[in-house]
N, C-alpha and C positions, 0 to 999 in steps of 0.2 A: 352179583354180576361179575363175569369174567373181566380181567384187566383189559384184555384185547377189545372186548365189547365197550368198556368204559372209554377207551381211547378213540374208538370209532366216532364218538360224539364230537371230538375235536379234529376229525379227519386225519387221525394218526393211525397208520397200520402197525399192528403189533401181534405177536403170536402167543403172548403170555396167557396161559390157561388158568392161572390161580384165580380164586373167587374172592372178591371183596364183599363184605357184608355191611360195612359202615363207611360214612364220610365223617371226618373229624376236622374241625378248624381250631380247636382249643387244645394246646399241647398238654394241658392238665387232665384232659378227658380222653387221652389216647387209649385205644383198646385193640385187642388182637383182630386180625383180618380187616383192618381199616386202611383207607386211603387218607393221607393227611393233606389238607388243603391249606397252603401257606400264602396268604394274601399280604402284600406289602411287608410290613415289619414282622409278620408271622414267620417269615423265612429265618429270622434270627433264633427261633426256638427249635429248629429241627434237630439240633444236637442235644436238646434237653428231653427228648421223647423217651419215656420209660419203656415203651414197647415199640419195636421197629415196625414202621408201616409197610404195607405191601408196595406202596407207591407214594411219591410226593409230587403234587402238582402245584405250581406256583406261577405268579406273574413276575417273579424275579429270577434271573438266570443264576443257576448254581450247578456244580457238577452233580450228576446222578439225580437230577430233578427234571420232571417234565415241564418245560417252559411254555406257557400260554400267555402271550403279552396282553391280550384283552380278557383275561380270566374273570376280572370283576364283573364285566358285562354278561358273561356267560354262566357264571357259577350257579345262580338260582335255577336256571333251566337245566343245567347239568344235574343238579341234585334231584330235580323232579324226574328227569330221565332215569337216573340211577335207582331211585326208589319206586319207580313205576307209579308215581302219584297222579300226574295229569289231573283228571277230575275225580280221581278215586281217593278222596279224602273228605273229612267232615266239612260241613258248610263253613266257609271262612267269612267272618264279619269284620270289616275294617272301620276303625274310628279315626276320622281325619279332622284336624283343627289345631289352632294355636293353643287354645286354653280349654281345659275340661276333659281331655281325652281319657286320663286315668280314672277320674270320677265316673265318667259315663260308662267306660268299660266295666268298672266294678258294679255299677247299678244294673247294667245288662246281665252281667254274670250272675247276680243275685236272683234275677227274675226269669232267666232262661234256663230251663232244666237241661241237664246233660251237656253243659258247656264247659270248655276248658279255657282258662284265662291265661294269656301270656302277659306277664307283668314284671315290673321292677320292684314291686312291694312284696316283702317276705311274709309268710305266715297265713296266706289266704288259702282256703280249701279249693281243691280242683284247679290248681294253677301250676304253671312252670315259671321259673325265675329267669329273667333276662337281664344282662348287665346294661343293655341299651333299651331305649323306648321301643324300637323295632330291632329285633335281633339280626345278626348277620345272616346271610342267606342259608348257610349250612345249618346253623343252630335253628333257624326258623323251620326249615324243611324237616329236620329231625324232630321238632316239636309236633309237626303235623303227622309224621309217621307214628309218634307216640300216641297222639290223639286217636288215630285210626286203630291202632292196636288195642287201646283201652276202650274203644267203642263209644267215644264221645260223639255227639251229633253235630256240635258246633265248636268252633275255635274263635275266640275274640282277640283281636290284635289292634294295638295302637299303631297307626301308620304315620311315621314322622317324615318331615320333608327330607331329612338326611337319608332315611331309609329308602325313600323313593329315588333320590338322586344317586345313591350308590347301588341301585338296582337290586336291593335285598328282596323285593317282592315281585321282581320281574318274572313273568310267566305263570304266576299264581292266579287261580280262578277265584275271585271273590263272589260270594252269593249276595251280600248286602254291604252297603256303605252308609255311614253316618257322617255328615259334614256339619260341624258345630259352628265354626267361626274362623276368621282369618285376620290376624292383626300383624304384629311385628315381632320377629324372633330369629335367632340363629344367623344374624348378619355377619358374625365372625366366620361362618362357614359359607354362606351364600354370596356374601359381599354386596349384593344389591337386593333391595326390597322386592323389585320386580321379579327377580329370579326365584326368590322364596315364594312369592304369591303364585307365580305361574307353575311352579313345581307341584304345589298342592291342587290347584284348580284343574290343571291338565290331567292329573292322575284320576280325579273324580270323573271328568268329562270323557276320558278315553276308556274308562272301565265300562264293561257291559252290565255290571251289577246295578240294580235299582238303588237309588241313593235317597236317604232321609236327610232333608236339607233345611237349615235354619233360614226361615224367610225374614228374619229380623237383621240378618247380616248382608251387607251390600254385595259381598262376593257370593253369598248363598243365593241372592236374587239372580245374579248372573248365571249361576249353575242351573237354577230352576228354569230360566228362559231357554237355555241351550241344551238341556238334557231331558229327553222325552220321558224317560222312566225315573224321574225324580219326584219325590213326594214331600211337600212342605210341612214343617211344624213351626209354630209361632207362639212364643210366650207373651202374655199380656198381664200386666199387674193386677187386673181386675179378677183374675182367678184366685188370688191369694185372699183367704178369709182371715187367717191369723198367722202372725209371723213373730217369733221370739227366738232368743238364743237356745231355747229348749227344742225348737222344731217349727214346722210349718203345717198349717191346714190349708188345703187348696181345693178348688172345685174342678173336677174333670169327669167328663162322660156322665153328667147329671148326678154326680155323687160327691160327697165330701171325703177327701183323702188326707190322712195324717202321715207325716214323715218326720224323721229325726234330722233330715237335711235342712240346712239353712242357707239363705242367700238366693237371690233371684237367678244367679248363674247356675246354681244347682237345680232350681226348678226347670231351667232351660235344658240342662243335661237330662233330667228325668223325663221331660216331655219328649225329647228325641227318642228315648228308649221306648216309651209307651207307644209312640207313633210307629216305630219299627215293629214292635210286637203285634200291632194291629195289621200291618202290612203282611207280616208272616202268618197271620191268622192264628196267633197263639193266645190262649186265655190269659188274661192279666190277673194275677193274684194280688188283689188290693190289700189284703191283710198282711201280705209279705212286704209290701211297700213300707208299712209302718215300722218294720223291723230293720230296714236298711239304715246302717250307720255310716257316717262319713268315713271315707278311707283314711288310713293313717297319714297324717301330715297334710290333709286337704280340709281346710276350715274345720279343724278338729279341736273341739272345746274339751280340754282335759281337766278343767276345774271351774267351778261356779262360785261366785261371791267370795273372793274376787274371781273374775273370769280370766282364764288363761287359754289362749288360742294358738295352736301351731299350724302354720300354713306354708305350703311349698312355693307360693307365688314367685315366679322368677321371670315373668314378662311384665312390662309396664301396665298392660291391660289387666292382667290377673292381680297385680299389686293394687291397682285402683279399685277393682271390684271388691276385693277382700276388705280394704279399709273403709270404703264407702258403705258397705253392708254392715260392718261392725258398728260404725259410727251411728247408723240409723237405728240400731237395736239396743244401745246402751244408754245409761243415764249418767254414769260417772266419767272419769277421764279415760282417754285412750292413750296408752303408753306403747310405743312401737320400738321393737328391736329389729334391726336389719343391717345388711351390708350389700355387697355386690360381688359376683364371681370374678376372679382374676382371669386374664387371658381370654375374655369373652367380650361380647358386644358392649363397647363403652358408651354407646349412645343412650342406653337405658338409665345410666347412673343418675344423671341430673334430673331425669323425669321421676325416678324413685324419690329423690330428695324433695322435689316440688310437691309430689303427692303426699309425702309424709308430713310436710309442713301444713298442707291443706287440712288433713284429717286428724293429725296427731296432736295431743296436748303436751306430751313429752316424747322425746326421741333419743334413743341410744344407738349410735352407730358402732358397728362391730365387724369382725371378719366373717366372710362367707366364702370359703374355698378361694383364698387369694392366689393360690398356685404360685407361679414364678413372678407375679407382679409385686411391686412394692405396695404393702398394705396401706401405707399413708397416702400414696398417690390415688389409690382407689377411693379412700374416704374423701380426699380433696375433690375428686371428680363428682362425687355426690353433691358437693358444693353447699354443705350446711355448717361448716366449721365455725362461722361467726354468729349463728343464731342462738338466742338466749335459751331456748328450750331444748337445745341439743347438747348431748354429752357423748364424747368419744371414748369407748372402752374396747380396745382392739381384741383383747382376750374374751372370746365368746362365753367362756365359763363365768367370768366375772361380770360380763354384761347382763347375763340372765339373772345372776345373783342380785345385782343392783336393781334390775327391773322388778323383781319380786319384792325386794325390800321396800320399794316405793308404793306398792299397792295398798289401797284402802278397799274396804269390802265392796263398794259400788263400782270400783275401777275395772278396766279390762287391759290385759297385757297381750299384745299381738307379737308373736315371735315369727318373723317372716323369712322365707328364703330356702331353708334346708328341709323342712317337712319331715319326711320319713327317713332321710339320709342318716346313716350312723357313722359318718366320717367327716373329717375336715382335711382338705388338701392344702398343705403349706409347702412351698417349693415343689419338689417332685415326690414328696412323701405323703402318704395317706395315713392319718391318725384316727383312732377311734374317737368319735364324738357324737352325742345324741342330744338334741334339744329336750327330748322327753326325759332322759336320765337327769339332765341338769335341773329341770323343773322339779322333779321328784326329790333331788338332793337338797334344794334350797327352799322348798315350800314349807 
């Protein structure tokens, strides 16, 4: 698109006839014939660009930069305009909810042919990697352009409250939505629970896309009452025939289905996908369901007898569901290793502590991305320092080593909080760290 035509979108008259082929918002991904979009702190990287852009557009005033003060609000629609996307892209499926988005997206991706998954998890087939749950608007639109070029029929996207609030999905046409649940999260960003809840609910209600909605969730019930093109799904314990750490057998559609997934919450995630596939009139491959494995870091059992589980749970509800499920499935002790993220919602910490005391036989408190907060203050907020069954080992390497040392054959070790992450953030530095690698080292 000609530069003059690009600027017309912002009601700016210009005679520049040079043709731009790309929009780029990450300075590390700069390419020839591109417009660089510098949002907020992105402006600090304009001098680091290896290739000179045809144009720089920003919401920050600088010399030789096209200044658009409300660029954040307009950028998604501009990218759609630039790439001529409109409705000319693969069908977009959005997953909405506090807990279970990543697992549900992965299950859907496994069962829906010719789908592209946008994910933070590395190493999955037919996927593109995002640094955030919902990519920034430019990255997201570029992913849709890629999907169109590669002839995928569907794109699966986790839609976060922050992504909605920052208008990363503004102007996009969703074909289907799944609403899983709504609890408490991201209060460090939203400040109030009401704002967090309204952000997600209004996104679903205001979308024209049909929504698959959890009828067991109180906010899901509200959506079902208000949205005419919503379809309910509802998990009931009665459908489970057999449930062990090795997997689950459940009854669905008058047949017995086996899956490697464990946990009632995973059955709920799976039911949402099966309901969507029926609405889409897609054939359900029941044999393939038995091959689905937990996504890395989501209730991922990496060793049996003794059992070692790595889980990403970082909301109080996810934390409770994971521990409650494990406790119901094991015979030996449950040893829990966890911490809490620094510079994030502090209200979760005490709840984590209470839940750990309720379900755990032994607890090891440790670091989990303390960032710039004092790590001892974080542990004190969890409020377990005086409990007899609690040990504090701030070094996560040593915490995992100690947890494994304590294990007997019938015991279970739950390492909670980091899941698939391969880093630890201390101060403003990111260090390589993997719970998986540590388990392999000390087992």
